[in-house]
VEXDREN-2710 file (C-alpha; in Angstrom, 1 decimal):
% VEXDREN-2710
k/r/px/py/pz
1/MET/-99.1/-72.1/-57.6
2/GLN/-101.5/-69.8/-59.2
3/ILE/-104.1/-72.0/-61.1
4/ILE/-105.8/-69.3/-62.9
5/SER/-104.7/-65.9/-64.1
6/ASP/-106.0/-62.7/-62.3
7/GLU/-107.7/-61.7/-65.2
8/ARG/-109.7/-64.9/-65.5
9/ARG/-110.3/-64.9/-61.7
10/LYS/-111.8/-61.4/-61.9
11/ALA/-114.1/-62.2/-64.8
12/LEU/-115.5/-65.1/-63.2
13/LEU/-116.1/-63.3/-59.8
14/LEU/-118.1/-60.6/-62.0
15/TRP/-120.2/-63.4/-63.4
16/THR/-121.0/-64.1/-59.5
17/GLY/-121.8/-60.4/-58.9
18/VAL/-118.6/-59.6/-57.3
19/LYS/-116.1/-56.9/-58.5
20/LEU/-112.5/-56.8/-56.7
21/ALA/-110.8/-53.9/-55.7
22/LYS/-107.9/-52.9/-57.8
23/ASP/-105.2/-54.6/-55.6
24/GLY/-107.5/-57.8/-55.6
25/LYS/-107.5/-58.0/-51.5
26/SER/-110.8/-56.8/-50.9
27/VAL/-114.4/-56.5/-52.7
28/PHE/-114.9/-53.1/-54.4
29/ASN/-118.7/-53.8/-54.7
30/TYR/-121.1/-56.7/-55.3
31/ASN/-124.6/-57.6/-56.4
32/PRO/-126.4/-59.6/-53.6
33/GLY/-129.2/-60.6/-56.0
34/ILE/-126.7/-62.5/-58.3
35/PHE/-124.2/-63.5/-55.4
36/GLN/-126.8/-65.2/-53.5
37/SER/-128.5/-66.9/-56.4
38/GLY/-128.2/-70.6/-57.0
39/ALA/-124.6/-71.9/-56.3
40/ASN/-123.1/-68.8/-57.2
41/PHE/-121.8/-68.2/-53.8
42/MET/-120.0/-71.5/-54.1
43/LEU/-118.0/-70.5/-56.9
44/ALA/-117.4/-67.0/-55.6
45/ASN/-116.1/-68.6/-52.3
46/MET/-113.4/-70.3/-54.2
47/LEU/-112.2/-67.6/-56.0
48/LEU/-112.5/-64.7/-53.1
49/PRO/-109.4/-63.9/-50.8
50/PRO/-109.5/-66.2/-48.0
51/PHE/-111.5/-65.3/-44.9
52/LEU/-110.6/-68.0/-42.6
53/ASN/-107.2/-68.1/-41.2
54/ARG/-104.8/-71.2/-40.3
55/ALA/-105.6/-71.0/-36.8
56/HIS/-109.5/-71.6/-37.7
57/TYR/-108.3/-75.0/-39.0
58/MET/-106.0/-75.9/-36.6
59/GLN/-108.6/-75.3/-34.0
60/LEU/-110.8/-77.5/-35.9
61/LEU/-108.5/-80.6/-35.8
62/MET/-108.0/-80.2/-32.3
63/LEU/-111.8/-80.4/-31.4
64/TYR/-111.7/-83.5/-33.9
65/VAL/-108.7/-85.0/-31.6
66/LEU/-110.8/-84.3/-28.7
67/LEU/-114.1/-85.7/-29.8
68/ASP/-112.6/-88.9/-31.0
69/VAL/-110.6/-89.3/-28.0
70/TYR/-113.4/-89.2/-25.8
71/TRP/-115.8/-91.1/-28.1
72/LEU/-113.1/-94.2/-28.4
73/GLY/-111.3/-94.0/-25.0
74/LEU/-113.7/-92.5/-22.3
75/SER/-117.3/-92.7/-23.5
76/ASN/-117.5/-96.4/-22.9
77/ALA/-115.5/-96.6/-19.5
78/GLU/-117.0/-97.8/-16.2
79/GLY/-119.3/-95.0/-14.8
80/ALA/-119.3/-92.9/-18.3
81/VAL/-123.1/-93.0/-18.4
82/VAL/-123.4/-90.2/-15.9
83/LEU/-120.4/-88.2/-17.5
84/ASN/-122.0/-88.5/-20.6
85/SER/-125.2/-87.1/-19.5
86/GLN/-123.4/-84.2/-17.5
87/ILE/-121.6/-83.2/-20.9
88/VAL/-125.0/-83.2/-22.8
89/TRP/-126.5/-81.1/-19.9
90/CYS/-123.6/-78.8/-19.9
91/TYR/-123.6/-78.2/-23.7
92/GLU/-127.3/-77.5/-23.6
93/ASN/-126.8/-75.0/-21.1
94/ILE/-123.9/-73.0/-22.8
95/ALA/-125.6/-73.3/-26.4
96/SER/-129.0/-71.9/-25.1
97/MET/-126.9/-68.7/-24.2
98/SER/-124.3/-68.6/-26.7
99/ARG/-126.7/-68.4/-29.8
100/PHE/-128.5/-65.4/-28.4
101/VAL/-125.1/-63.4/-27.1
102/LEU/-123.1/-64.2/-30.2
103/GLY/-125.8/-62.8/-32.4
104/LEU/-125.8/-59.4/-30.4
105/PHE/-122.1/-59.4/-30.4
106/VAL/-121.9/-59.7/-34.2
107/SER/-124.5/-56.9/-34.4
108/MET/-122.1/-54.7/-32.0
109/VAL/-119.1/-55.6/-34.3
110/ILE/-120.8/-54.5/-37.4
111/SER/-121.9/-51.3/-36.2
112/LYS/-119.3/-50.0/-33.7
113/THR/-116.2/-51.5/-35.8
114/TYR/-117.0/-51.9/-39.3
115/TYR/-119.4/-48.9/-39.7
116/SER/-117.8/-46.6/-37.2
117/ASN/-114.4/-47.0/-39.3
118/ARG/-116.2/-46.7/-42.8
119/GLY/-117.9/-43.6/-41.6
120/VAL/-114.7/-41.8/-40.8
121/PHE/-113.4/-43.0/-44.1
122/GLY/-116.4/-41.8/-45.8
123/THR/-115.8/-38.1/-44.1
124/VAL/-112.2/-37.9/-45.5
125/PHE/-113.4/-39.1/-48.8
126/GLY/-116.4/-36.6/-49.2
127/CYS/-114.6/-33.5/-47.6
128/SER/-111.4/-34.0/-49.9
129/MET/-113.9/-33.6/-52.7
130/GLY/-115.6/-30.9/-51.2
131/LEU/-112.8/-29.0/-50.2
132/THR/-111.4/-29.3/-53.8
133/GLN/-114.6/-28.0/-55.4
134/MET/-114.8/-25.0/-53.0
135/THR/-111.0/-24.1/-53.7
136/VAL/-111.2/-24.3/-57.6
137/SER/-114.1/-22.1/-57.6
138/TRP/-113.6/-19.8/-54.9
139/VAL/-109.5/-19.0/-54.9
140/ARG/-109.1/-16.6/-57.5
141/PRO/-107.0/-13.5/-58.0
142/PRO/-108.5/-10.5/-56.0
143/PRO/-110.8/-8.3/-57.9
144/ALA/-108.3/-5.7/-57.7
145/LEU/-105.7/-7.5/-59.7
146/ALA/-108.1/-9.2/-62.0
147/GLY/-106.3/-10.0/-65.4
148/ASP/-103.1/-9.8/-63.7
149/ALA/-100.7/-12.5/-65.0
150/ALA/-98.8/-12.9/-61.5
151/ALA/-101.9/-12.8/-59.5
152/THR/-103.3/-15.6/-62.0
153/ALA/-100.3/-17.7/-61.5
154/SER/-100.3/-17.3/-57.7
155/ALA/-104.2/-18.2/-57.5
156/LYS/-103.5/-21.4/-59.5
157/SER/-100.2/-22.2/-57.5
158/ALA/-102.3/-22.0/-54.2
159/ARG/-105.1/-24.3/-55.5
160/LEU/-102.7/-27.0/-56.6
161/LEU/-100.8/-26.8/-53.3
162/ILE/-104.2/-27.6/-51.4
163/ILE/-105.4/-30.5/-53.6
164/ARG/-101.8/-31.9/-53.5
165/TRP/-102.1/-31.6/-49.6
166/VAL/-105.7/-33.1/-49.5
167/ASN/-104.5/-36.3/-51.5
168/ALA/-101.5/-36.4/-49.4
169/ALA/-103.3/-36.4/-46.0
170/PHE/-106.0/-39.1/-47.2
171/ARG/-103.0/-41.4/-48.3
172/LEU/-101.1/-40.7/-45.4
173/MET/-103.8/-41.7/-43.1
174/TRP/-104.4/-45.1/-45.1
175/LEU/-100.5/-45.8/-45.1
176/GLU/-100.5/-45.2/-40.9
177/THR/-103.4/-48.2/-40.7
178/GLN/-100.9/-50.5/-42.6
179/PRO/-99.3/-52.8/-40.2
180/GLY/-95.5/-53.1/-40.3
181/LYS/-95.1/-49.7/-42.3
182/SER/-92.0/-47.8/-41.1
183/ALA/-91.9/-44.1/-41.5
184/GLY/-89.3/-44.2/-43.9
185/GLU/-91.3/-46.3/-46.0
186/ILE/-94.4/-44.2/-45.8
187/GLY/-92.4/-41.2/-46.5
188/LYS/-91.0/-42.8/-49.6
189/GLU/-94.4/-43.5/-51.1
190/LEU/-95.7/-39.9/-50.4
191/VAL/-92.4/-38.2/-51.8
192/GLY/-92.5/-40.8/-54.7
193/LYS/-96.1/-40.0/-55.7
194/ASP/-95.3/-36.4/-55.4
195/LEU/-98.0/-35.9/-52.7
196/LEU/-95.2/-34.3/-50.5
197/THR/-91.8/-32.7/-51.1
198/GLN/-88.9/-34.3/-49.1
199/LYS/-88.9/-30.8/-46.8
200/GLU/-92.4/-31.6/-46.3
201/TRP/-92.0/-35.0/-45.2
202/GLY/-88.9/-34.5/-43.1
203/LYS/-91.1/-31.6/-40.9
204/ILE/-93.5/-34.1/-39.9
205/GLU/-91.7/-37.4/-40.1
206/GLY/-90.9/-37.6/-36.4
207/LEU/-94.0/-35.8/-35.0
208/SER/-97.4/-37.4/-33.7
209/SER/-100.4/-37.2/-35.8
210/ARG/-98.6/-36.6/-38.9
211/CYS/-102.1/-35.9/-40.8
212/THR/-102.9/-33.1/-38.3
213/HIS/-100.1/-31.0/-39.2
214/ILE/-100.9/-31.3/-43.1
215/TYR/-104.4/-30.0/-41.9
216/GLN/-102.8/-27.2/-40.0
217/TRP/-100.8/-26.3/-43.2
218/LEU/-104.1/-26.1/-45.1
219/ASN/-105.7/-23.8/-42.5
220/ASN/-102.6/-21.5/-42.7
221/VAL/-103.0/-21.4/-46.4
222/LEU/-106.5/-20.5/-46.4
223/GLU/-106.2/-17.9/-43.9
224/GLU/-103.5/-16.3/-46.0
225/LEU/-105.6/-16.5/-49.1
226/PHE/-108.4/-14.6/-47.3
227/ARG/-106.2/-12.1/-46.0
228/LYS/-104.8/-11.2/-49.5
229/GLY/-108.3/-11.3/-51.1
230/TYR/-107.8/-14.4/-52.8
231/ILE/-110.8/-15.9/-51.1
232/LEU/-113.3/-12.9/-51.2
233/SER/-115.7/-13.8/-47.9
234/ALA/-115.4/-15.0/-44.5
235/GLN/-118.3/-17.3/-45.1
236/GLN/-116.1/-19.1/-48.0
237/LEU/-113.4/-19.3/-45.5
238/VAL/-115.3/-20.9/-42.8
239/GLN/-116.9/-23.4/-45.2
240/MET/-113.4/-24.4/-46.4
241/ASN/-111.7/-24.5/-42.8
242/THR/-114.8/-26.6/-41.7
243/GLN/-114.2/-29.3/-44.4
244/VAL/-110.4/-29.3/-43.2
245/ASP/-111.5/-29.7/-39.5
246/ASN/-113.9/-32.5/-40.4
247/MET/-111.0/-34.4/-42.0
248/ARG/-108.9/-33.8/-39.2
249/GLY/-111.6/-35.1/-36.8
250/ALA/-111.8/-38.1/-38.7
251/ASN/-108.2/-39.0/-38.3
252/VAL/-109.2/-42.1/-35.8
253/TRP/-108.8/-44.8/-38.6
254/GLY/-108.7/-48.3/-36.9
255/LEU/-109.7/-46.8/-33.4
256/PRO/-113.4/-47.5/-33.1
257/SER/-113.8/-51.2/-31.7
258/LEU/-115.4/-53.0/-28.9
259/PRO/-114.2/-53.1/-25.2
260/ILE/-111.6/-55.9/-24.6
261/ALA/-113.3/-57.1/-21.6
262/TYR/-116.5/-57.5/-23.4
263/THR/-114.8/-59.4/-26.3
264/GLN/-112.7/-61.4/-23.8
265/ILE/-116.1/-62.7/-22.2
266/ILE/-117.4/-63.7/-25.8
267/THR/-114.2/-65.1/-26.9
268/HIS/-114.5/-67.6/-23.7
269/MET/-118.0/-68.4/-24.4
270/VAL/-117.3/-69.3/-28.0
271/LYS/-114.4/-71.7/-27.2
272/MET/-116.4/-73.2/-24.3
273/HIS/-119.5/-73.5/-26.7
274/VAL/-117.3/-75.5/-29.7
275/MET/-115.3/-77.4/-27.1
276/MET/-118.9/-78.8/-25.3
277/LEU/-119.9/-79.2/-28.6
278/ALA/-117.0/-81.8/-29.4
279/LEU/-117.6/-83.7/-26.6
280/ASN/-121.5/-83.7/-27.0
281/ASN/-120.8/-85.2/-30.7
282/ALA/-118.5/-87.8/-29.0
283/VAL/-121.4/-89.0/-26.6
284/LEU/-123.7/-89.1/-30.0
285/CYS/-121.2/-91.3/-31.4
286/ARG/-121.1/-93.6/-28.7
287/VAL/-124.9/-93.6/-28.4
288/ARG/-125.1/-94.2/-32.1
289/VAL/-122.7/-97.3/-31.8
290/ASP/-124.3/-98.5/-29.1
291/GLU/-127.3/-98.7/-30.9
292/ALA/-126.3/-100.1/-34.1
293/GLN/-124.8/-102.9/-31.7
294/ALA/-127.9/-103.6/-30.0
295/SER/-130.0/-103.7/-33.3
296/GLY/-127.7/-105.4/-35.5
297/GLY/-127.8/-102.5/-37.9
298/THR/-125.8/-102.4/-41.2
299/SER/-122.1/-100.9/-40.7
300/SER/-122.9/-98.5/-44.0
301/MET/-125.5/-96.9/-41.9
302/LEU/-123.5/-96.6/-38.8
303/VAL/-120.5/-95.2/-40.7
304/LEU/-122.9/-92.5/-42.6
305/SER/-124.3/-91.4/-39.2
306/LEU/-120.9/-90.9/-38.0
307/VAL/-119.5/-89.2/-40.8
308/ILE/-122.9/-86.7/-40.2
309/ILE/-122.1/-86.2/-36.5
310/HIS/-118.5/-85.1/-37.5
311/GLY/-119.7/-83.0/-40.2
312/ASP/-121.9/-81.3/-37.8
313/LEU/-119.2/-80.3/-35.6
314/ALA/-116.9/-79.0/-38.6
315/PHE/-120.3/-76.8/-39.6
316/HIS/-121.0/-75.6/-36.2
317/HIS/-117.5/-74.5/-35.8
318/TYR/-117.4/-72.8/-39.0
319/LEU/-120.7/-70.8/-37.9
320/PHE/-119.6/-70.1/-34.4
321/GLN/-115.8/-69.5/-34.6
322/GLY/-116.5/-67.7/-38.1
323/LEU/-118.7/-65.2/-36.4
324/LEU/-116.2/-64.6/-33.7
325/ASP/-113.5/-64.1/-36.3
326/LEU/-115.7/-61.5/-38.0
327/HIS/-114.4/-59.0/-35.1
328/GLY/-110.7/-59.5/-36.4
329/ALA/-111.7/-59.7/-40.0
330/LEU/-113.5/-56.4/-39.7
331/TYR/-111.2/-54.6/-37.6
332/ASN/-109.6/-51.7/-38.9
333/PRO/-111.4/-52.1/-42.3
334/ASN/-110.0/-48.8/-43.9
335/ALA/-106.7/-50.6/-44.5
336/GLY/-108.1/-52.4/-47.3
337/LEU/-106.2/-55.6/-46.6
338/PHE/-108.6/-58.3/-46.3
339/LEU/-112.1/-59.5/-47.5
340/GLY/-114.6/-57.3/-46.0
341/HIS/-112.4/-54.3/-45.7
342/MET/-113.0/-51.1/-47.7
343/PRO/-111.4/-50.9/-51.1
344/ALA/-109.3/-48.0/-50.1
345/LEU/-106.9/-47.8/-53.0
346/ASN/-110.1/-47.5/-55.4
347/PHE/-111.2/-44.5/-53.4
348/MET/-107.7/-42.7/-53.0
349/GLU/-107.1/-43.1/-56.8
350/PHE/-110.6/-41.8/-57.6
351/VAL/-110.1/-38.9/-55.3
352/TYR/-106.6/-37.9/-56.7
353/ASP/-108.1/-38.1/-60.1
354/VAL/-111.1/-36.3/-59.4
355/THR/-109.6/-33.4/-57.7
356/ASN/-106.9/-32.8/-60.1
357/LYS/-109.2/-33.1/-63.0
358/MET/-111.3/-30.4/-61.1
359/GLU/-108.6/-28.2/-61.5
360/SER/-107.4/-29.1/-65.0
361/GLU/-110.9/-29.3/-66.5
362/ASN/-111.9/-25.8/-64.9
363/GLU/-109.8/-23.8/-67.3
364/GLU/-112.1/-24.1/-70.3
365/LYS/-115.6/-24.2/-69.6
366/PRO/-118.2/-25.9/-71.6
367/TYR/-121.1/-23.3/-71.1
368/VAL/-121.2/-19.4/-71.7
369/LEU/-122.6/-17.3/-68.9
370/GLU/-123.1/-13.6/-69.7
371/LEU/-123.7/-11.4/-66.5
372/VAL/-124.3/-7.9/-66.2
373/SER/-121.5/-6.2/-64.3
374/ALA/-122.2/-4.1/-61.3
375/ASP/-120.7/-1.0/-62.8
376/VAL/-122.7/-1.4/-65.8
377/PRO/-126.1/0.5/-65.5
378/CYS/-129.1/-1.6/-66.1
379/LYS/-132.7/-0.7/-66.8
380/PRO/-134.7/-1.9/-63.6
381/VAL/-137.3/-4.5/-64.0
382/LEU/-140.6/-2.6/-63.2
383/SER/-143.0/-5.7/-63.5
384/ALA/-143.3/-9.0/-64.4
385/SER/-144.4/-8.0/-67.9
END
């Protein structure tokens, strides 16, 4: 049951320096100075989409069972003194290594998974805008047909076609990262948003790397525009095709990640670390109970000590398992599904709005530019005076 409205939730998050994406699944941006100030982070944590999953809490529960079973049932058994000391020794050995190696692993996750995917996202974003800007400026009727209504309409039709396909490829690239999306659902959304026609989608629906085919269509159109004089120079054609090729090369969303063998070893290490921590804390509980019985200490202090030991397990489990979970949380960040992902929907709608406005708002320019035409004789400038 929803306790507060989405509008109230977004307003409170803005107060903590966090702005949610349009779909509310990820963060659009945040101000670290505000977010990290005072207790703002605590309010934000309660309002942000959840980062930890059910498996995290189930694992913590099992660790508590392990801790209490060993503490209450085994740590005081005959000959347990040696076993207890071995547990402490094993924990210290693995903890000294896991602290360093896990930090390196997180650095690799941020650079090789998150920023690698974010880089290809930025390539598609930037090149979509760049190609549109070039298209609106450079795709014009041939000089020999200047002023011809049919040629002007043809140029405009070509510009709108390029802009539509640019946005179609961007959204298609994102839709293909959504888990569980069928080809039929993807096609329905693209056709429903008028980004592809039913005939265009039918052409690529059963093909591999559908975006590549849309970029091939763009190459075809640009080549034809150049041959018929709607693009004046080969240099312009090269620059436009470079933008297309950059977007095609960035069609690797969700692929950059870490080798599974490396991830496997780190996973084993963290699981062993938290398991040995639970056993180590169980030994510590036995030590505290024995000390209290020997010294005749108050029961309230003993209870407080045991609560702190159990809290220590929860806190360290949150840190170590949470850092390990970053790999899964930041995997395929361009999907925009979880906290820490890119606000993909915001960017796609921004590109759609800007690219279409480039075309529609370029009809009437807010400036006047008077240039001497090449066929009009002009007096040469002989000196600076």
